[in-house]
mmCIF file of the C-alpha atoms, coordinates in Angstrom:
data_MODEL
# 
_entry.id   MODEL 
# 
loop_
_atom_site.group_PDB 
_atom_site.id 
_atom_site.type_symbol 
_atom_site.label_atom_id 
_atom_site.label_alt_id 
_atom_site.label_comp_id 
_atom_site.label_asym_id 
_atom_site.label_entity_id 
_atom_site.label_seq_id 
_atom_site.pdbx_PDB_ins_code 
_atom_site.Cartn_x 
_atom_site.Cartn_y 
_atom_site.Cartn_z 
_atom_site.occupancy 
_atom_site.B_iso_or_equiv 
_atom_site.pdbx_formal_charge 
_atom_site.auth_seq_id 
_atom_site.auth_comp_id 
_atom_site.auth_asym_id 
_atom_site.auth_atom_id 
_atom_site.pdbx_PDB_model_num 
ATOM 1  C CA . MET A 1 1  ? 0.000   0.000   0.000   1.00 0.00 ? 1  MET A CA 1 
ATOM 2  C CA . LYS A 1 2  ? 1.481   3.322   -1.038  1.00 0.00 ? 2  LYS A CA 1 
ATOM 3  C CA . ILE A 1 3  ? 1.121   6.050   1.565   1.00 0.00 ? 3  ILE A CA 1 
ATOM 4  C CA . LYS A 1 4  ? 0.829   9.780   0.870   1.00 0.00 ? 4  LYS A CA 1 
ATOM 5  C CA . TYR A 1 5  ? 0.709   12.758  3.185   1.00 0.00 ? 5  TYR A CA 1 
ATOM 6  C CA . CYS A 1 6  ? -2.459  14.845  2.862   1.00 0.00 ? 6  CYS A CA 1 
ATOM 7  C CA . LYS A 1 7  ? -2.209  18.506  3.874   1.00 0.00 ? 7  LYS A CA 1 
ATOM 8  C CA . LYS A 1 8  ? -6.014  18.747  3.891   1.00 0.00 ? 8  LYS A CA 1 
ATOM 9  C CA . TYR A 1 9  ? -6.413  16.296  6.791   1.00 0.00 ? 9  TYR A CA 1 
ATOM 10 C CA . GLU A 1 10 ? -2.864  16.724  8.116   1.00 0.00 ? 10 GLU A CA 1 
ATOM 11 C CA . LYS A 1 11 ? -2.636  12.944  8.165   1.00 0.00 ? 11 LYS A CA 1 
ATOM 12 C CA . TYR A 1 12 ? -1.210  10.112  6.127   1.00 0.00 ? 12 TYR A CA 1 
ATOM 13 C CA . VAL A 1 13 ? -3.595  8.537   3.639   1.00 0.00 ? 13 VAL A CA 1 
ATOM 14 C CA . SER A 1 14 ? -3.345  5.565   1.338   1.00 0.00 ? 14 SER A CA 1 
ATOM 15 C CA . GLN A 1 15 ? -2.830  6.427   -2.318  1.00 0.00 ? 15 GLN A CA 1 
ATOM 16 C CA . GLN A 1 16 ? -6.071  4.551   -3.028  1.00 0.00 ? 16 GLN A CA 1 
ATOM 17 C CA . HIS A 1 17 ? -7.927  6.872   -0.634  1.00 0.00 ? 17 HIS A CA 1 
ATOM 18 C CA . CYS A 1 18 ? -6.694  9.915   -2.543  1.00 0.00 ? 18 CYS A CA 1 
ATOM 19 C CA . GLU A 1 19 ? -7.589  8.377   -5.902  1.00 0.00 ? 19 GLU A CA 1 
ATOM 20 C CA . PHE A 1 20 ? -11.130 7.567   -4.740  1.00 0.00 ? 20 PHE A CA 1 
ATOM 21 C CA . PHE A 1 21 ? -12.035 10.682  -2.801  1.00 0.00 ? 21 PHE A CA 1 
ATOM 22 C CA . ASN A 1 22 ? -9.574  13.543  -3.404  1.00 0.00 ? 22 ASN A CA 1 
ATOM 23 C CA . ASN A 1 23 ? -9.014  13.678  -7.175  1.00 0.00 ? 23 ASN A CA 1 
ATOM 24 C CA . GLY A 1 24 ? -5.727  11.761  -6.951  1.00 0.00 ? 24 GLY A CA 1 
ATOM 25 C CA . LEU A 1 25 ? -2.756  13.594  -8.417  1.00 0.00 ? 25 LEU A CA 1 
ATOM 26 C CA . ASP A 1 26 ? -4.917  16.639  -9.202  1.00 0.00 ? 26 ASP A CA 1 
ATOM 27 C CA . CYS A 1 27 ? -5.709  17.219  -5.524  1.00 0.00 ? 27 CYS A CA 1 
ATOM 28 C CA . GLU A 1 28 ? -4.326  20.572  -4.358  1.00 0.00 ? 28 GLU A CA 1 
ATOM 29 C CA . PHE A 1 29 ? -3.511  19.094  -0.921  1.00 0.00 ? 29 PHE A CA 1 
ATOM 30 C CA . TYR A 1 30 ? -1.571  16.149  -2.351  1.00 0.00 ? 30 TYR A CA 1 
ATOM 31 C CA . ASN A 1 31 ? 2.099   15.784  -1.534  1.00 0.00 ? 31 ASN A CA 1 
ATOM 32 C CA . HIS A 1 32 ? 3.915   14.064  -4.417  1.00 0.00 ? 32 HIS A CA 1 
ATOM 33 C CA . ALA A 1 33 ? 6.250   12.194  -2.080  1.00 0.00 ? 33 ALA A CA 1 
ATOM 34 C CA . TYR A 1 34 ? 5.050   8.717   -1.156  1.00 0.00 ? 34 TYR A CA 1 
ATOM 35 C CA . TRP A 1 35 ? 6.153   5.713   0.888   1.00 0.00 ? 35 TRP A CA 1 
ATOM 36 C CA . ASN A 1 36 ? 5.643   2.073   -0.046  1.00 0.00 ? 36 ASN A CA 1 
ATOM 37 C CA . SER A 1 37 ? 4.807   0.932   3.478   1.00 0.00 ? 37 SER A CA 1 
ATOM 38 C CA . ILE A 1 38 ? 4.392   2.090   7.053   1.00 0.00 ? 38 ILE A CA 1 
ATOM 39 C CA . LYS A 1 39 ? 7.859   0.672   7.728   1.00 0.00 ? 39 LYS A CA 1 
ATOM 40 C CA . ASP A 1 40 ? 9.383   2.916   5.025   1.00 0.00 ? 40 ASP A CA 1 
ATOM 41 C CA . LEU A 1 41 ? 7.411   5.854   6.387   1.00 0.00 ? 41 LEU A CA 1 
ATOM 42 C CA . SER A 1 42 ? 8.569   5.345   9.971   1.00 0.00 ? 42 SER A CA 1 
ATOM 43 C CA . GLU A 1 43 ? 12.209  5.065   8.843   1.00 0.00 ? 43 GLU A CA 1 
ATOM 44 C CA . ASP A 1 44 ? 12.084  8.334   6.867   1.00 0.00 ? 44 ASP A CA 1 
ATOM 45 C CA . GLU A 1 45 ? 13.543  11.078  9.047   1.00 0.00 ? 45 GLU A CA 1 
ATOM 46 C CA . ASN A 1 46 ? 12.318  13.824  6.680   1.00 0.00 ? 46 ASN A CA 1 
ATOM 47 C CA . ARG A 1 47 ? 8.651   12.808  6.788   1.00 0.00 ? 47 ARG A CA 1 
ATOM 48 C CA . PRO A 1 48 ? 6.016   15.173  8.201   1.00 0.00 ? 48 PRO A CA 1 
ATOM 49 C CA . LYS A 1 49 ? 5.765   14.476  11.922  1.00 0.00 ? 49 LYS A CA 1 
ATOM 50 C CA . TRP A 1 50 ? 2.286   13.006  12.275  1.00 0.00 ? 50 TRP A CA 1 
ATOM 51 C CA . GLU A 1 51 ? 1.129   9.717   13.756  1.00 0.00 ? 51 GLU A CA 1 
ATOM 52 C CA . VAL A 1 52 ? 2.531   7.050   11.439  1.00 0.00 ? 52 VAL A CA 1 
ATOM 53 C CA . ASN A 1 53 ? 0.052   4.305   12.302  1.00 0.00 ? 53 ASN A CA 1 
ATOM 54 C CA . ALA A 1 54 ? -3.012  6.470   11.671  1.00 0.00 ? 54 ALA A CA 1 
ATOM 55 C CA . VAL A 1 55 ? -3.073  5.976   7.896   1.00 0.00 ? 55 VAL A CA 1 
ATOM 56 C CA . ILE A 1 56 ? -6.539  6.760   6.513   1.00 0.00 ? 56 ILE A CA 1 
ATOM 57 C CA . LYS A 1 57 ? -7.703  4.000   4.173   1.00 0.00 ? 57 LYS A CA 1 
ATOM 58 C CA . PRO A 1 58 ? -10.757 3.947   1.916   1.00 0.00 ? 58 PRO A CA 1 
ATOM 59 C CA . TYR A 1 59 ? -13.933 2.658   3.577   1.00 0.00 ? 59 TYR A CA 1 
ATOM 60 C CA . HIS A 1 60 ? -12.338 2.901   7.045   1.00 0.00 ? 60 HIS A CA 1 
ATOM 61 C CA . CYS A 1 61 ? -12.520 6.663   7.149   1.00 0.00 ? 61 CYS A CA 1 
ATOM 62 C CA . ASN A 1 62 ? -14.738 8.760   9.403   1.00 0.00 ? 62 ASN A CA 1 
ATOM 63 C CA . LEU A 1 63 ? -14.058 11.766  7.133   1.00 0.00 ? 63 LEU A CA 1 
ATOM 64 C CA . LEU A 1 64 ? -16.163 10.228  4.366   1.00 0.00 ? 64 LEU A CA 1 
ATOM 65 C CA . ASP A 1 65 ? -19.822 10.791  3.800   1.00 0.00 ? 65 ASP A CA 1 
ATOM 66 C CA . ARG A 1 66 ? -21.536 7.632   5.098   1.00 0.00 ? 66 ARG A CA 1 
ATOM 67 C CA . GLU A 1 67 ? -24.330 8.020   2.545   1.00 0.00 ? 67 GLU A CA 1 
ATOM 68 C CA . TYR A 1 68 ? -21.813 7.402   -0.254  1.00 0.00 ? 68 TYR A CA 1 
ATOM 69 C CA . LEU A 1 69 ? -20.879 4.041   1.232   1.00 0.00 ? 69 LEU A CA 1 
ATOM 70 C CA . ASN A 1 70 ? -24.499 3.125   1.993   1.00 0.00 ? 70 ASN A CA 1 
ATOM 71 C CA . GLU A 1 71 ? -25.444 3.813   -1.632  1.00 0.00 ? 71 GLU A CA 1 
ATOM 72 C CA . ARG A 1 72 ? -22.695 1.458   -2.857  1.00 0.00 ? 72 ARG A CA 1 
ATOM 73 C CA . ASN A 1 73 ? -23.933 -1.295  -0.535  1.00 0.00 ? 73 ASN A CA 1 
ATOM 74 C CA . ARG A 1 74 ? -27.535 -0.824  -1.683  1.00 0.00 ? 74 ARG A CA 1 
ATOM 75 C CA . ARG A 1 75 ? -26.494 -1.158  -5.339  1.00 0.00 ? 75 ARG A CA 1 
ATOM 76 C CA . ARG A 1 76 ? -24.450 -4.265  -4.541  1.00 0.00 ? 76 ARG A CA 1 
ATOM 77 C CA . ARG A 1 77 ? -27.398 -5.884  -2.721  1.00 0.00 ? 77 ARG A CA 1 
ATOM 78 C CA . LEU A 1 78 ? -29.775 -5.093  -5.597  1.00 0.00 ? 78 LEU A CA 1 
ATOM 79 C CA . TYR A 1 79 ? -27.335 -6.592  -8.104  1.00 0.00 ? 79 TYR A CA 1 
ATOM 80 C CA . ARG A 1 80 ? -26.968 -9.775  -6.072  1.00 0.00 ? 80 ARG A CA 1 
ATOM 81 C CA . LYS A 1 81 ? -30.717 -10.059 -5.639  1.00 0.00 ? 81 LYS A CA 1 
ATOM 82 C CA . SER A 1 82 ? -31.451 -9.556  -9.335  1.00 0.00 ? 82 SER A CA 1 
ATOM 83 C CA . SER A 1 83 ? -28.732 -11.951 -10.513 1.00 0.00 ? 83 SER A CA 1 
ATOM 84 C CA . GLY A 1 84 ? -29.591 -14.626 -7.967  1.00 0.00 ? 84 GLY A CA 1 
ATOM 85 C CA . ILE A 1 85 ? -26.155 -14.649 -6.334  1.00 0.00 ? 85 ILE A CA 1 
ATOM 86 C CA . GLN A 1 86 ? -26.239 -16.332 -2.922  1.00 0.00 ? 86 GLN A CA 1 
ATOM 87 C CA . ILE A 1 87 ? -23.852 -15.364 -0.144  1.00 0.00 ? 87 ILE A CA 1 
# 
């Protein structure tokens, strides 16, 4: 998981989080530096000094609008129901 630093939240976020919710590379708060893992991040002495283990990941983020996620789940349930997929 690639990790980026987001100036908007002043936290570390996964690259996937930025791509989904913050316009990816076009995001004005995006820092172009990235780390390949939390281990790489914690070893980098020049990193912004925020909590390393508090990486915001997609779908585990209290900054997101819950209605967005609920809508995705509703669509998924309707698809499964209409196609007869059993869980």
